[in-house]
C-alpha positions in Angstrom: 22.9 3.7 -0.9 20.4 0.8 -1.5 17.7 1.4 -4.1 14.2 0.1 -3.2 11.7 -1.1 -5.7 8.9 1.4 -6.4 5.6 -0.4 -6.2 2.1 0.3 -5.1 -1.0 -1.7 -4.1 -4.6 -0.5 -4.5 -7.4 -0.8 -2.0 -11.0 -0.4 -3.1 -13.0 1.3 -0.3 -16.3 0.2 -1.9 -15.6 -3.6 -1.9 -13.1 -3.3 1.1 -10.6 -5.5 -0.8 -7.2 -5.1 -2.4 -7.3 -5.1 -6.2 -5.1 -7.5 -8.0 -3.7 -7.2 -11.5 -2.1 -4.6 -13.7 -3.2 -1.0 -13.4 -2.4 2.5 -14.6 -3.0 6.0 -13.3 -3.9 8.7 -15.8 -1.6 11.7 -15.2 -4.0 14.3 -16.5 -7.3 12.6 -15.7 -6.3 11.1 -12.4 -8.3 8.0 -13.3 -7.3 4.6 -12.0 -7.7 2.1 -14.8 -7.4 -1.7 -15.1 -5.6 -3.6 -17.7 -8.6 -3.5 -20.1 -9.4 0.2 -19.6 -12.0 -0.2 -16.9 -12.2 2.7 -14.5 -12.0 2.1 -10.7 -13.3 4.7 -8.3 -12.8 5.0 -4.6 -9.3 3.5 -4.7 -6.5 4.2 -2.2 -3.0 3.7 -3.4 -0.4 2.6 -0.9 3.3 2.8 -1.5 5.8 0.1 -0.7 8.2 1.2 2.0 11.1 -1.1 1.0 10.7 -2.9 4.4 9.5 -6.4 5.2 7.8 -7.7 8.3 9.2 -10.6 10.4 7.4 -13.0 8.1 9.0 -11.6 4.9 5.8 -9.8 3.7 6.1 -6.4 2.1 5.2 -3.4 4.3 3.1 -0.6 2.7 2.2 2.8 4.0 -1.0 2.5 6.0 -0.2 -1.0 7.3 -0.8 -1.4 11.0 2.1 -3.3 12.7 2.4 -4.5 16.2 5.5 -3.2 18.0 7.1 -6.4 19.4 9.8 -4.4 21.2 7.4 -2.3 23.2 7.3 -2.7 27.0 3.5 -2.2 26.7 1.5 -5.4 26.1 -0.2 -4.2 22.9 1.3 -1.3 21.0 0.6 -0.7 17.3 2.0 1.6 14.7 0.6 2.9 11.4 3.3 2.9 8.7 3.8 6.3 7.0 6.1 7.1 4.1 8.0 10.3 4.7 7.6 13.2 2.3 
């Protein structure tokens, strides 16, 4: 069985941008903090699926992918991580 890397990315719903850098998530507080202790609110964590798209980019849950094998002209799928 192949192990996949466990990683996440963070999306800020206020700025509508992905956050870059090192972060931590408080187990008891549930606070999402930056490298220097700053607290970020309105953040959505997306888990890496272990898959890559046709361009070699990591695919995360919540990504919207176009289904190139579909017989329909434009068919899209939202990626979900089972469990």
